[in-house]
Structure formats: C-alpha cells, structure tokens
N, CA, C and O atoms as a GROMACS GRO file, in nm:
protein
  592
    1MET      N    1   5.807  -0.018  -2.644
    1MET     CA    2   5.666  -0.064  -2.749
    1MET      C    3   5.542   0.024  -2.688
    1MET      O    4   5.504   0.011  -2.572
    2ASN      N    5   5.474   0.132  -2.800
    2ASN     CA    6   5.346   0.177  -2.742
    2ASN      C    7   5.224   0.070  -2.802
    2ASN      O    8   5.234  -0.045  -2.843
    3GLY      N    9   5.107   0.160  -2.789
    3GLY     CA   10   4.997   0.054  -2.821
    3GLY      C   11   4.964   0.046  -2.962
    3GLY      O   12   4.894  -0.053  -2.981
    4ILE      N   13   4.985   0.109  -3.065
    4ILE     CA   14   4.979   0.176  -3.166
    4ILE      C   15   5.059   0.049  -3.261
    4ILE      O   16   5.021  -0.011  -3.362
    5GLY      N   17   5.178   0.039  -3.186
    5GLY     CA   18   5.282   0.007  -3.332
    5GLY      C   19   5.242  -0.174  -3.260
    5GLY      O   20   5.287  -0.258  -3.339
    6VAL      N   21   5.188  -0.226  -3.164
    6VAL     CA   22   5.137  -0.356  -3.135
    6VAL      C   23   5.016  -0.394  -3.234
    6VAL      O   24   4.999  -0.495  -3.302
    7ILE      N   25   4.937  -0.278  -3.216
    7ILE     CA   26   4.777  -0.314  -3.279
    7ILE      C   27   4.815  -0.332  -3.448
    7ILE      O   28   4.774  -0.423  -3.521
    8MET      N   29   4.927  -0.189  -3.496
    8MET     CA   30   4.984  -0.246  -3.617
    8MET      C   31   5.024  -0.368  -3.629
    8MET      O   32   4.928  -0.438  -3.664
    9ARG      N   33   5.141  -0.440  -3.615
    9ARG     CA   34   5.180  -0.549  -3.597
    9ARG      C   35   5.078  -0.682  -3.592
    9ARG      O   36   5.102  -0.792  -3.642
   10LEU      N   37   4.970  -0.646  -3.525
   10LEU     CA   38   4.859  -0.714  -3.498
   10LEU      C   39   4.781  -0.764  -3.642
   10LEU      O   40   4.758  -0.872  -3.695
   11ILE      N   41   4.756  -0.622  -3.672
   11ILE     CA   42   4.719  -0.619  -3.800
   11ILE      C   43   4.768  -0.694  -3.921
   11ILE      O   44   4.720  -0.796  -3.971
   12ILE      N   45   4.917  -0.593  -3.975
   12ILE     CA   46   4.944  -0.712  -4.102
   12ILE      C   47   4.982  -0.824  -4.038
   12ILE      O   48   5.042  -0.891  -4.123
   13PHE      N   49   4.980  -0.900  -3.904
   13PHE     CA   50   5.023  -1.042  -3.922
   13PHE      C   51   4.886  -1.129  -3.912
   13PHE      O   52   4.880  -1.251  -3.894
   14LEU      N   53   4.780  -1.040  -3.927
   14LEU     CA   54   4.629  -1.108  -3.953
   14LEU      C   55   4.635  -1.097  -4.124
   14LEU      O   56   4.631  -1.196  -4.196
   15PHE      N   57   4.646  -0.966  -4.171
   15PHE     CA   58   4.619  -0.976  -4.299
   15PHE      C   59   4.724  -1.108  -4.373
   15PHE      O   60   4.678  -1.177  -4.463
   16VAL      N   61   4.857  -1.128  -4.325
   16VAL     CA   62   4.954  -1.208  -4.334
   16VAL      C   63   4.891  -1.361  -4.372
   16VAL      O   64   4.884  -1.425  -4.477
   17PHE      N   65   4.859  -1.378  -4.266
   17PHE     CA   66   4.805  -1.541  -4.241
   17PHE      C   67   4.649  -1.534  -4.365
   17PHE      O   68   4.620  -1.613  -4.455
   18LEU      N   69   4.565  -1.390  -4.313
   18LEU     CA   70   4.509  -1.464  -4.384
   18LEU      C   71   4.518  -1.454  -4.576
   18LEU      O   72   4.443  -1.515  -4.652
   19ILE      N   73   4.580  -1.404  -4.598
   19ILE     CA   74   4.658  -1.418  -4.793
   19ILE      C   75   4.728  -1.580  -4.752
   19ILE      O   76   4.649  -1.671  -4.778
   20SER      N   77   4.802  -1.606  -4.720
   20SER     CA   78   4.868  -1.737  -4.707
   20SER      C   79   4.804  -1.882  -4.651
   20SER      O   80   4.824  -1.985  -4.715
   21PHE      N   81   4.717  -1.884  -4.514
   21PHE     CA   82   4.643  -1.983  -4.544
   21PHE      C   83   4.490  -1.980  -4.568
   21PHE      O   84   4.443  -2.072  -4.635
   22VAL      N   85   4.407  -1.886  -4.521
   22VAL     CA   86   4.312  -1.850  -4.511
   22VAL      C   87   4.172  -1.834  -4.673
   22VAL      O   88   4.051  -1.846  -4.694
   23LEU      N   89   4.300  -1.799  -4.744
   23LEU     CA   90   4.265  -1.762  -4.855
   23LEU      C   91   4.243  -1.904  -5.000
   23LEU      O   92   4.153  -1.937  -5.077
   24PRO      N   93   4.336  -1.933  -4.981
   24PRO     CA   94   4.414  -2.053  -5.048
   24PRO      C   95   4.329  -2.157  -4.959
   24PRO      O   96   4.252  -2.198  -5.047
   25ILE      N   97   4.292  -2.228  -4.841
   25ILE     CA   98   4.206  -2.385  -4.823
   25ILE      C   99   4.068  -2.320  -4.882
   25ILE      O  100   3.981  -2.390  -4.933
   26LEU      N  101   4.058  -2.175  -4.868
   26LEU     CA  102   3.884  -2.111  -4.895
   26LEU      C  103   3.891  -2.133  -5.057
   26LEU      O  104   3.776  -2.127  -5.102
   27ALA      N  105   3.942  -2.145  -5.111
   27ALA     CA  106   3.952  -2.155  -5.249
   27ALA      C  107   3.954  -2.314  -5.291
   27ALA      O  108   3.873  -2.341  -5.379
   28GLU      N  109   4.020  -2.407  -5.251
   28GLU     CA  110   4.076  -2.516  -5.272
   28GLU      C  111   3.922  -2.599  -5.241
   28GLU      O  112   3.885  -2.704  -5.293
   29TRP      N  113   3.839  -2.505  -5.125
   29TRP     CA  114   3.701  -2.569  -5.052
   29TRP      C  115   3.598  -2.547  -5.134
   29TRP      O  116   3.509  -2.629  -5.152
   30LYS      N  117   3.606  -2.406  -5.202
   30LYS     CA  118   3.468  -2.371  -5.334
   30LYS      C  119   3.512  -2.510  -5.490
   30LYS      O  120   3.442  -2.582  -5.562
   31ILE      N  121   3.654  -2.486  -5.478
   31ILE     CA  122   3.679  -2.532  -5.628
   31ILE      C  123   3.603  -2.722  -5.625
   31ILE      O  124   3.553  -2.791  -5.714
   32PHE      N  125   3.634  -2.753  -5.457
   32PHE     CA  126   3.591  -2.916  -5.429
   32PHE      C  127   3.449  -2.930  -5.441
   32PHE      O  128   3.376  -3.010  -5.500
   33GLU      N  129   3.430  -2.827  -5.363
   33GLU     CA  130   3.275  -2.862  -5.410
   33GLU      C  131   3.168  -2.833  -5.547
   33GLU      O  132   3.054  -2.869  -5.576
   34LYS      N  133   3.291  -2.735  -5.622
   34LYS     CA  134   3.201  -2.709  -5.747
   34LYS      C  135   3.222  -2.909  -5.830
   34LYS      O  136   3.138  -2.985  -5.877
   35ALA      N  137   3.310  -2.916  -5.818
   35ALA     CA  138   3.346  -3.070  -5.856
   35ALA      C  139   3.316  -3.180  -5.783
   35ALA      O  140   3.379  -3.285  -5.787
   36GLY      N  141   3.164  -3.143  -5.676
   36GLY     CA  142   3.103  -3.282  -5.618
   36GLY      C  143   3.182  -3.364  -5.503
   36GLY      O  144   3.151  -3.466  -5.442
   37GLU      N  145   3.284  -3.290  -5.497
   37GLU     CA  146   3.374  -3.301  -5.393
   37GLU      C  147   3.353  -3.240  -5.263
   37GLU      O  148   3.339  -3.118  -5.266
   38PRO      N  149   3.348  -3.305  -5.132
   38PRO     CA  150   3.316  -3.202  -5.023
   38PRO      C  151   3.430  -3.198  -5.014
   38PRO      O  152   3.523  -3.275  -5.038
   39GLY      N  153   3.406  -3.026  -4.945
   39GLY     CA  154   3.530  -2.936  -4.900
   39GLY      C  155   3.614  -2.924  -4.822
   39GLY      O  156   3.724  -2.870  -4.835
   40TRP      N  157   3.555  -2.985  -4.712
   40TRP     CA  158   3.641  -3.056  -4.539
   40TRP      C  159   3.831  -3.081  -4.643
   40TRP      O  160   3.946  -3.052  -4.614
   41THR      N  161   3.773  -3.142  -4.753
   41THR     CA  162   3.914  -3.215  -4.785
   41THR      C  163   4.042  -3.140  -4.842
   41THR      O  164   4.148  -3.178  -4.892
   42SER      N  165   3.968  -2.978  -4.804
   42SER     CA  166   4.077  -2.915  -4.901
   42SER      C  167   4.163  -2.900  -4.758
   42SER      O  168   4.276  -2.856  -4.778
   43LEU      N  169   4.129  -2.928  -4.616
   43LEU     CA  170   4.188  -2.896  -4.467
   43LEU      C  171   4.327  -3.000  -4.508
   43LEU      O  172   4.443  -2.963  -4.489
   44ILE      N  173   4.304  -3.082  -4.544
   44ILE     CA  174   4.401  -3.227  -4.513
   44ILE      C  175   4.476  -3.209  -4.656
   44ILE      O  176   4.432  -3.224  -4.770
   45PRO      N  177   4.658  -3.157  -4.587
   45PRO     CA  178   4.753  -3.193  -4.680
   45PRO      C  179   4.732  -3.217  -4.764
   45PRO      O  180   4.672  -3.149  -4.847
   46ILE      N  181   4.791  -3.369  -4.780
   46ILE     CA  182   4.850  -3.451  -4.909
   46ILE      C  183   4.699  -3.488  -4.965
   46ILE      O  184   4.669  -3.466  -5.082
   47TYR      N  185   4.613  -3.542  -4.878
   47TYR     CA  186   4.462  -3.545  -4.964
   47TYR      C  187   4.420  -3.464  -5.014
   47TYR      O  188   4.364  -3.498  -5.118
   48SER      N  189   4.415  -3.340  -4.990
   48SER     CA  190   4.373  -3.228  -5.092
   48SER      C  191   4.484  -3.221  -5.233
   48SER      O  192   4.449  -3.175  -5.342
   49SER      N  193   4.616  -3.274  -5.206
   49SER     CA  194   4.649  -3.248  -5.341
   49SER      C  195   4.642  -3.344  -5.414
   49SER      O  196   4.650  -3.329  -5.536
   50TYR      N  197   4.622  -3.486  -5.347
   50TYR     CA  198   4.555  -3.577  -5.448
   50TYR      C  199   4.431  -3.582  -5.473
   50TYR      O  200   4.396  -3.680  -5.539
   51MET      N  201   4.326  -3.485  -5.433
   51MET     CA  202   4.176  -3.449  -5.486
   51MET      C  203   4.185  -3.346  -5.594
   51MET      O  204   4.097  -3.326  -5.677
   52ILE      N  205   4.321  -3.271  -5.585
   52ILE     CA  206   4.314  -3.187  -5.702
   52ILE      C  207   4.351  -3.287  -5.838
   52ILE      O  208   4.308  -3.266  -5.952
   53TYR      N  209   4.436  -3.395  -5.800
   53TYR     CA  210   4.504  -3.429  -5.945
   53TYR      C  211   4.363  -3.524  -5.962
   53TYR      O  212   4.312  -3.541  -6.073
   54LYS      N  213   4.291  -3.598  -5.806
   54LYS     CA  214   4.150  -3.653  -5.944
   54LYS      C  215   4.034  -3.576  -5.935
   54LYS      O  216   3.911  -3.581  -5.924
   55ILE      N  217   4.130  -3.503  -5.946
   55ILE     CA  218   3.949  -3.403  -6.032
   55ILE      C  219   3.987  -3.344  -6.114
   55ILE      O  220   3.889  -3.314  -6.183
   56ALA      N  221   4.126  -3.280  -6.177
   56ALA     CA  222   4.206  -3.248  -6.287
   56ALA      C  223   4.224  -3.345  -6.387
   56ALA      O  224   4.158  -3.338  -6.491
   57TRP      N  225   4.293  -3.421  -6.371
   57TRP     CA  226   4.417  -3.527  -6.401
   57TRP      C  227   4.312  -3.672  -6.389
   57TRP      O  228   4.190  -3.690  -6.395
   58GLU      N  229   4.435  -3.762  -6.368
   58GLU     CA  230   4.433  -3.863  -6.296
   58GLU      C  231   4.520  -3.888  -6.210
   58GLU      O  232   4.639  -3.858  -6.213
   59PRO      N  233   4.439  -3.968  -6.097
   59PRO     CA  234   4.524  -4.016  -5.950
   59PRO      C  235   4.663  -4.035  -5.972
   59PRO      O  236   4.748  -3.978  -5.903
   60LYS      N  237   4.697  -4.134  -6.091
   60LYS     CA  238   4.844  -4.154  -6.090
   60LYS      C  239   4.911  -4.053  -6.124
   60LYS      O  240   5.031  -4.077  -6.112
   61TYR      N  241   4.885  -3.920  -6.172
   61TYR     CA  242   5.004  -3.858  -6.170
   61TYR      C  243   5.069  -3.789  -6.069
   61TYR      O  244   5.182  -3.740  -6.071
   62PHE      N  245   4.953  -3.791  -5.947
   62PHE     CA  246   4.979  -3.754  -5.797
   62PHE      C  247   5.079  -3.844  -5.737
   62PHE      O  248   5.136  -3.818  -5.632
   63PHE      N  249   5.096  -3.942  -5.800
   63PHE     CA  250   5.118  -4.091  -5.667
   63PHE      C  251   5.288  -4.060  -5.759
   63PHE      O  252   5.389  -4.091  -5.696
   64ILE      N  253   5.308  -3.996  -5.914
   64ILE     CA  254   5.428  -3.994  -5.936
   64ILE      C  255   5.466  -3.839  -5.942
   64ILE      O  256   5.566  -3.825  -6.012
   65GLN      N  257   5.430  -3.750  -5.905
   65GLN     CA  258   5.446  -3.686  -5.862
   65GLN      C  259   5.528  -3.699  -5.685
   65GLN      O  260   5.642  -3.664  -5.655
   66LEU      N  261   5.413  -3.765  -5.584
   66LEU     CA  262   5.496  -3.825  -5.526
   66LEU      C  263   5.592  -3.889  -5.525
   66LEU      O  264   5.675  -3.877  -5.435
   67GLY      N  265   5.603  -3.961  -5.610
   67GLY     CA  266   5.747  -3.997  -5.578
   67GLY      C  267   5.822  -3.939  -5.680
   67GLY      O  268   5.854  -4.012  -5.774
   68VAL      N  269   5.854  -3.833  -5.681
   68VAL     CA  270   5.977  -3.694  -5.734
   68VAL      C  271   5.945  -3.690  -5.608
   68VAL      O  272   5.984  -3.803  -5.578
   69SER      N  273   5.903  -3.647  -5.511
   69SER     CA  274   5.902  -3.588  -5.407
   69SER      C  275   5.986  -3.674  -5.330
   69SER      O  276   6.072  -3.607  -5.274
   70PHE      N  277   5.998  -3.845  -5.297
   70PHE     CA  278   6.018  -3.824  -5.245
   70PHE      C  279   6.174  -3.910  -5.212
   70PHE      O  280   6.251  -3.935  -5.120
   71THR      N  281   6.153  -3.930  -5.362
   71THR     CA  282   6.313  -3.964  -5.418
   71THR      C  283   6.405  -3.841  -5.366
   71THR      O  284   6.519  -3.859  -5.322
   72ALA      N  285   6.320  -3.667  -5.378
   72ALA     CA  286   6.424  -3.599  -5.354
   72ALA      C  287   6.478  -3.603  -5.207
   72ALA      O  288   6.596  -3.590  -5.178
   73VAL      N  289   6.387  -3.620  -5.128
   73VAL     CA  290   6.425  -3.659  -4.954
   73VAL      C  291   6.556  -3.751  -4.964
   73VAL      O  292   6.671  -3.729  -4.925
   74LEU      N  293   6.489  -3.880  -5.039
   74LEU     CA  294   6.596  -3.973  -5.041
   74LEU      C  295   6.761  -3.924  -5.066
   74LEU      O  296   6.856  -3.948  -4.992
   75LEU      N  297   6.760  -3.847  -5.200
   75LEU     CA  298   6.866  -3.855  -5.253
   75LEU      C  299   6.986  -3.792  -5.110
   75LEU      O  300   7.094  -3.830  -5.063
   76THR      N  301   6.859  -3.641  -5.075
   76THR     CA  302   6.955  -3.576  -4.916
   76THR      C  303   6.993  -3.673  -4.809
   76THR      O  304   7.104  -3.659  -4.760
   77ILE      N  305   6.890  -3.799  -4.753
   77ILE     CA  306   6.992  -3.851  -4.718
   77ILE      C  307   7.085  -3.948  -4.728
   77ILE      O  308   7.154  -4.002  -4.641
   78MET      N  309   7.079  -3.966  -4.855
   78MET     CA  310   7.217  -4.073  -4.885
   78MET      C  311   7.318  -4.019  -4.866
   78MET      O  312   7.406  -4.066  -4.794
   79ASN      N  313   7.328  -3.870  -4.946
   79ASN     CA  314   7.445  -3.770  -4.935
   79ASN      C  315   7.538  -3.812  -5.061
   79ASN      O  316   7.659  -3.805  -5.039
   80PRO      N  317   7.500  -3.854  -5.184
   80PRO     CA  318   7.569  -3.828  -5.306
   80PRO      C  319   7.716  -3.731  -5.312
   80PRO      O  320   7.754  -3.671  -5.212
   81PRO      N  321   7.785  -3.728  -5.434
   81PRO     CA  322   7.871  -3.652  -5.431
   81PRO      C  323   7.812  -3.515  -5.457
   81PRO      O  324   7.741  -3.512  -5.557
   82ALA      N  325   7.818  -3.455  -5.422
   82ALA     CA  326   7.758  -3.328  -5.504
   82ALA      C  327   7.763  -3.287  -5.662
   82ALA      O  328   7.683  -3.196  -5.683
   83ILE      N  329   7.817  -3.318  -5.751
   83ILE     CA  330   7.756  -3.284  -5.892
   83ILE      C  331   7.629  -3.412  -5.904
   83ILE      O  332   7.517  -3.366  -5.928
   84VAL      N  333   7.637  -3.589  -5.886
   84VAL     CA  334   7.511  -3.621  -5.875
   84VAL      C  335   7.418  -3.583  -5.766
   84VAL      O  336   7.305  -3.632  -5.757
   85LEU      N  337   7.470  -3.484  -5.672
   85LEU     CA  338   7.300  -3.443  -5.637
   85LEU      C  339   7.263  -3.342  -5.714
   85LEU      O  340   7.142  -3.333  -5.737
   86LEU      N  341   7.343  -3.255  -5.768
   86LEU     CA  342   7.291  -3.117  -5.818
   86LEU      C  343   7.222  -3.223  -5.997
   86LEU      O  344   7.107  -3.225  -6.041
   87ILE      N  345   7.302  -3.267  -6.034
   87ILE     CA  346   7.230  -3.359  -6.151
   87ILE      C  347   7.035  -3.398  -6.086
   87ILE      O  348   6.932  -3.350  -6.134
   88PHE      N  349   7.043  -3.479  -5.990
   88PHE     CA  350   6.944  -3.563  -5.979
   88PHE      C  351   6.815  -3.463  -5.953
   88PHE      O  352   6.696  -3.484  -5.974
   89VAL      N  353   6.900  -3.321  -5.888
   89VAL     CA  354   6.807  -3.193  -5.814
   89VAL      C  355   6.749  -3.146  -5.882
   89VAL      O  356   6.629  -3.124  -5.865
   90LEU      N  357   6.830  -3.106  -6.008
   90LEU     CA  358   6.804  -2.997  -6.102
   90LEU      C  359   6.719  -3.127  -6.213
   90LEU      O  360   6.684  -3.050  -6.303
   91ALA      N  361   6.680  -3.238  -6.249
   91ALA     CA  362   6.621  -3.330  -6.326
   91ALA      C  363   6.457  -3.297  -6.240
   91ALA      O  364   6.369  -3.217  -6.272
   92ILE      N  365   6.464  -3.417  -6.091
   92ILE     CA  366   6.375  -3.379  -6.039
   92ILE      C  367   6.280  -3.224  -6.016
   92ILE      O  368   6.168  -3.208  -6.063
   93ALA      N  369   6.339  -3.144  -5.951
   93ALA     CA  370   6.299  -3.036  -5.995
   93ALA      C  371   6.208  -2.940  -6.150
   93ALA      O  372   6.133  -2.843  -6.160
   94LEU      N  373   6.283  -3.057  -6.262
   94LEU     CA  374   6.214  -2.964  -6.331
   94LEU      C  375   6.102  -3.074  -6.347
   94LEU      O  376   5.994  -3.031  -6.389
   95THR      N  377   6.110  -3.213  -6.320
   95THR     CA  378   5.994  -3.293  -6.378
   95THR      C  379   5.853  -3.238  -6.260
   95THR      O  380   5.734  -3.264  -6.280
   96SER      N  381   5.912  -3.156  -6.136
   96SER     CA  382   5.799  -3.142  -6.066
   96SER      C  383   5.740  -3.058  -6.139
   96SER      O  384   5.619  -3.056  -6.165
   97LEU      N  385   5.844  -2.962  -6.187
   97LEU     CA  386   5.758  -2.827  -6.259
   97LEU      C  387   5.692  -2.846  -6.361
   97LEU      O  388   5.594  -2.777  -6.386
   98VAL      N  389   5.728  -2.932  -6.432
   98VAL     CA  390   5.650  -3.005  -6.547
   98VAL      C  391   5.497  -3.016  -6.491
   98VAL      O  392   5.405  -2.935  -6.498
   99LEU      N  393   5.505  -3.181  -6.417
   99LEU     CA  394   5.365  -3.200  -6.396
   99LEU      C  395   5.243  -3.047  -6.328
   99LEU      O  396   5.122  -3.026  -6.328
  100GLN      N  397   5.373  -2.972  -6.275
  100GLN     CA  398   5.265  -2.863  -6.170
  100GLN      C  399   5.227  -2.812  -6.268
  100GLN      O  400   5.121  -2.755  -6.243
  101PHE      N  401   5.260  -2.799  -6.383
  101PHE     CA  402   5.248  -2.667  -6.500
  101PHE      C  403   5.100  -2.754  -6.521
  101PHE      O  404   4.984  -2.719  -6.499
  102LEU      N  405   5.176  -2.927  -6.590
  102LEU     CA  406   5.001  -2.988  -6.685
  102LEU      C  407   4.921  -2.995  -6.597
  102LEU      O  408   4.805  -3.014  -6.633
  103LEU      N  409   4.947  -2.983  -6.466
  103LEU     CA  410   4.774  -3.026  -6.372
  103LEU      C  411   4.737  -2.882  -6.374
  103LEU      O  412   4.623  -2.859  -6.333
  104CYS      N  413   4.809  -2.776  -6.414
  104CYS     CA  414   4.723  -2.637  -6.377
  104CYS      C  415   4.646  -2.609  -6.522
  104CYS      O  416   4.551  -2.532  -6.538
  105LEU      N  417   4.724  -2.706  -6.644
  105LEU     CA  418   4.632  -2.697  -6.767
  105LEU      C  419   4.521  -2.762  -6.763
  105LEU      O  420   4.415  -2.725  -6.814
  106GLN      N  421   4.543  -2.864  -6.701
  106GLN     CA  422   4.474  -2.997  -6.672
  106GLN      C  423   4.307  -2.902  -6.624
  106GLN      O  424   4.204  -2.877  -6.686
  107LEU      N  425   4.369  -2.867  -6.444
  107LEU     CA  426   4.317  -2.802  -6.343
  107LEU      C  427   4.170  -2.702  -6.486
  107LEU      O  428   4.051  -2.728  -6.500
  108ALA      N  429   4.237  -2.615  -6.546
  108ALA     CA  430   4.167  -2.526  -6.563
  108ALA      C  431   4.068  -2.590  -6.702
  108ALA      O  432   3.956  -2.546  -6.726
  109SER      N  433   4.130  -2.690  -6.778
  109SER     CA  434   4.009  -2.759  -6.872
  109SER      C  435   3.937  -2.830  -6.860
  109SER      O  436   3.852  -2.888  -6.927
  110ALA      N  437   3.986  -2.824  -6.733
  110ALA     CA  438   3.836  -2.983  -6.664
  110ALA      C  439   3.732  -2.868  -6.609
  110ALA      O  440   3.615  -2.899  -6.635
  111PHE      N  441   3.745  -2.750  -6.544
  111PHE     CA  442   3.621  -2.639  -6.527
  111PHE      C  443   3.604  -2.527  -6.635
  111PHE      O  444   3.573  -2.409  -6.625
  112ASN      N  445   3.651  -2.646  -6.796
  112ASN     CA  446   3.594  -2.527  -6.950
  112ASN      C  447   3.670  -2.428  -6.942
  112ASN      O  448   3.604  -2.325  -6.947
  113HIS      N  449   3.788  -2.408  -6.930
  113HIS     CA  450   3.858  -2.268  -6.926
  113HIS      C  451   3.951  -2.318  -6.988
  113HIS      O  452   3.998  -2.431  -7.000
  114SER      N  453   3.984  -2.152  -7.051
  114SER     CA  454   4.091  -2.210  -7.219
  114SER      C  455   4.322  -2.248  -7.129
  114SER      O  456   4.362  -2.230  -7.014
  115SER      N  457   4.368  -2.278  -7.204
  115SER     CA  458   4.516  -2.302  -7.184
  115SER      C  459   4.536  -2.168  -7.100
  115SER      O  460   4.556  -2.173  -6.978
  116LEU      N  461   4.530  -2.020  -7.187
  116LEU     CA  462   4.540  -1.911  -7.116
  116LEU      C  463   4.544  -1.932  -6.932
  116LEU      O  464   4.635  -1.921  -6.850
  117PHE      N  465   4.424  -1.959  -6.923
  117PHE     CA  466   4.375  -1.941  -6.794
  117PHE      C  467   4.451  -2.045  -6.707
  117PHE      O  468   4.511  -2.028  -6.601
  118GLY      N  469   4.433  -2.166  -6.786
  118GLY     CA  470   4.576  -2.254  -6.681
  118GLY      C  471   4.728  -2.173  -6.682
  118GLY      O  472   4.756  -2.141  -6.567
  119ILE      N  473   4.809  -2.142  -6.756
  119ILE     CA  474   4.906  -2.041  -6.752
  119ILE      C  475   4.834  -1.932  -6.647
  119ILE      O  476   4.895  -1.925  -6.540
  120GLY      N  477   4.758  -1.874  -6.653
  120GLY     CA  478   4.793  -1.770  -6.511
  120GLY      C  479   4.755  -1.887  -6.380
  120GLY      O  480   4.758  -1.841  -6.266
  121LEU      N  481   4.711  -2.068  -6.400
  121LEU     CA  482   4.689  -2.084  -6.220
  121LEU      C  483   4.832  -2.143  -6.215
  121LEU      O  484   4.858  -2.208  -6.114
  122PHE      N  485   4.948  -2.128  -6.330
  122PHE     CA  486   5.086  -2.168  -6.316
  122PHE      C  487   5.136  -2.130  -6.192
  122PHE      O  488   5.178  -2.180  -6.088
  123PHE      N  489   5.094  -1.928  -6.286
  123PHE     CA  490   5.213  -1.814  -6.267
  123PHE      C  491   5.135  -1.752  -6.116
  123PHE      O  492   5.206  -1.746  -6.015
  124LEU      N  493   5.023  -1.717  -6.110
  124LEU     CA  494   4.938  -1.662  -5.992
  124LEU      C  495   4.875  -1.739  -5.920
  124LEU      O  496   4.775  -1.690  -5.866
  125GLU      N  497   4.902  -1.860  -5.896
  125GLU     CA  498   4.778  -1.941  -5.855
  125GLU      C  499   4.655  -1.945  -5.728
  125GLU      O  500   4.555  -2.018  -5.737
  126LEU      N  501   4.677  -1.872  -5.634
  126LEU     CA  502   4.617  -1.786  -5.584
  126LEU      C  503   4.491  -1.683  -5.645
  126LEU      O  504   4.374  -1.668  -5.613
  127ILE      N  505   4.563  -1.634  -5.732
  127ILE     CA  506   4.394  -1.530  -5.789
  127ILE      C  507   4.387  -1.674  -5.887
  127ILE      O  508   4.308  -1.763  -5.854
  128PHE      N  509   4.420  -1.681  -5.931
  128PHE     CA  510   4.292  -1.797  -6.027
  128PHE      C  511   4.251  -1.880  -5.976
  128PHE      O  512   4.131  -1.902  -5.989
  129LYS      N  513   4.319  -1.950  -5.909
  129LYS     CA  514   4.207  -1.991  -5.808
  129LYS      C  515   4.063  -1.968  -5.718
  129LYS      O  516   3.966  -2.040  -5.693
  130LEU      N  517   4.110  -1.799  -5.674
  130LEU     CA  518   3.980  -1.747  -5.649
  130LEU      C  519   3.869  -1.751  -5.757
  130LEU      O  520   3.759  -1.807  -5.748
  131ILE      N  521   3.926  -1.671  -5.874
  131ILE     CA  522   3.823  -1.653  -5.942
  131ILE      C  523   3.748  -1.813  -6.050
  131ILE      O  524   3.648  -1.812  -6.122
  132LEU      N  525   3.872  -1.968  -6.016
  132LEU     CA  526   3.778  -2.057  -6.054
  132LEU      C  527   3.674  -2.100  -5.941
  132LEU      O  528   3.586  -2.186  -5.951
  133ALA      N  529   3.695  -2.045  -5.865
  133ALA     CA  530   3.608  -2.084  -5.707
  133ALA      C  531   3.511  -2.054  -5.716
  133ALA      O  532   3.420  -2.137  -5.714
  134PHE      N  533   3.480  -1.858  -5.736
  134PHE     CA  534   3.363  -1.803  -5.747
  134PHE      C  535   3.325  -1.770  -5.842
  134PHE      O  536   3.211  -1.727  -5.824
  135ASP      N  537   3.356  -1.763  -5.957
  135ASP     CA  538   3.286  -1.787  -6.133
  135ASP      C  539   3.201  -1.835  -6.130
  135ASP      O  540   3.146  -1.866  -6.024
  136SER      N  541   3.154  -1.864  -6.254
  136SER     CA  542   3.028  -1.901  -6.296
  136SER      C  543   3.065  -2.042  -6.378
  136SER      O  544   2.971  -2.104  -6.428
  137SER      N  545   3.190  -2.090  -6.393
  137SER     CA  546   3.233  -2.241  -6.464
  137SER      C  547   3.134  -2.335  -6.403
  137SER      O  548   3.102  -2.325  -6.284
  138ASP      N  549   3.096  -2.407  -6.467
  138ASP     CA  550   3.110  -2.548  -6.446
  138ASP      C  551   3.218  -2.636  -6.409
  138ASP      O  552   3.331  -2.593  -6.430
  139TYR      N  553   3.200  -2.785  -6.344
  139TYR     CA  554   3.312  -2.894  -6.372
  139TYR      C  555   3.228  -2.976  -6.452
  139TYR      O  556   3.113  -3.014  -6.433
  140GLN      N  557   3.343  -3.007  -6.584
  140GLN     CA  558   3.310  -3.098  -6.673
  140GLN      C  559   3.388  -3.204  -6.692
  140GLN      O  560   3.415  -3.266  -6.794
  141GLY      N  561   3.431  -3.222  -6.541
  141GLY     CA  562   3.594  -3.340  -6.522
  141GLY      C  563   3.684  -3.350  -6.592
  141GLY      O  564   3.691  -3.287  -6.697
  142PRO      N  565   3.782  -3.436  -6.550
  142PRO     CA  566   3.856  -3.462  -6.608
  142PRO      C  567   3.916  -3.551  -6.732
  142PRO      O  568   4.034  -3.579  -6.754
  143GLN      N  569   3.780  -3.592  -6.816
  143GLN     CA  570   3.763  -3.631  -6.954
  143GLN      C  571   3.743  -3.527  -7.035
  143GLN      O  572   3.767  -3.519  -7.156
  144ALA      N  573   3.694  -3.441  -6.957
  144ALA     CA  574   3.699  -3.285  -7.052
  144ALA      C  575   3.797  -3.205  -7.062
  144ALA      O  576   3.785  -3.093  -7.114
  145ALA      N  577   3.924  -3.259  -7.006
  145ALA     CA  578   4.085  -3.186  -6.906
  145ALA      C  579   4.158  -3.220  -7.086
  145ALA      O  580   4.243  -3.309  -7.086
  146LYS      N  581   4.131  -3.162  -7.212
  146LYS     CA  582   4.216  -3.158  -7.281
  146LYS      C  583   4.277  -3.088  -7.300
  146LYS      O  584   4.201  -2.998  -7.336
  147ILE      N  585   4.401  -3.040  -7.307
  147ILE     CA  586   4.442  -2.902  -7.290
  147ILE      C  587   4.423  -2.869  -7.429
  147ILE      O  588   4.440  -2.959  -7.512
  148SER      N  589   4.385  -2.737  -7.471
  148SER     CA  590   4.337  -2.728  -7.579
  148SER      C  591   4.444  -2.564  -7.598
  148SER      O  592   4.439  -2.499  -7.703
   0.00000   0.00000   0.00000
C-alpha cells in the first residue's frame, strides 16, 4: 500500500469521525448553552438525552422513552414466541418514533421555530440541530413549546 492511499483513508476516516461524533456534540453543546444549561452535559450520553427532554418538553417523557427502550431489551432477553416478539417490537418502535417526532416538534417550538422546522429536525437531525445551535433564535422554554 502506498503512502497516498494511507493518507486518503485517514482523511476519509477523519471526515466520517467529524460528521458522526464531533458535529452532533458541538450542536447539542451550543443548544444547551442557548437554553441556559451547561454545555458539557452534551458529552454524557443518557444525561444529554434527559437534558434535551428537559429543555424542550418535560423530563417525564424521557422516562417514558427510557421505559420503552428498557422494555425492548427485556423482551429480547425473555425470548417469547416470534409472533409475540414481532407485535411488541413493532409497538415499541412505533411508540419510540412518535415520542421522538413530538420531541422534535417541541424542541423547535421551545426555540420559537415552526412545526416545519421540527419536522426538519426529525428527518435531518444533524443539519437542523446545527441550524438551531448557530442561528439567532432565543430559547423560550418548554412552557412556550406548544406545537403549532
């Protein structure tokens, strides 16, 4: 393998690393700071999810999401019949998807953005979180987050 091939692979790896890990943390860090929370909380995986729910909605919905995820793990350990597992996994996935969609709408609304921006957050999360982090919108709080 020649030196140029190694350098190209390293550049590609660094680019993927930047997009996959650094940019999402940077975006959440800035969003947390805009909301008056410490930015370093974006570095702690489960706690950062809790903080997003606290900023955008209510923390109780985080615990519902956590319970749904825990139920999925518990179901796979219990090893039920295939049809039962399929039904529960589909129900759990749908519940999780709906909660995530509503969270995106609430997050957009908490920063005084429209529901269309919330839909953008749902489908293109990284791009819209970067926009949310670096635009001039002010944090209104979860009380202002009424889906419109």
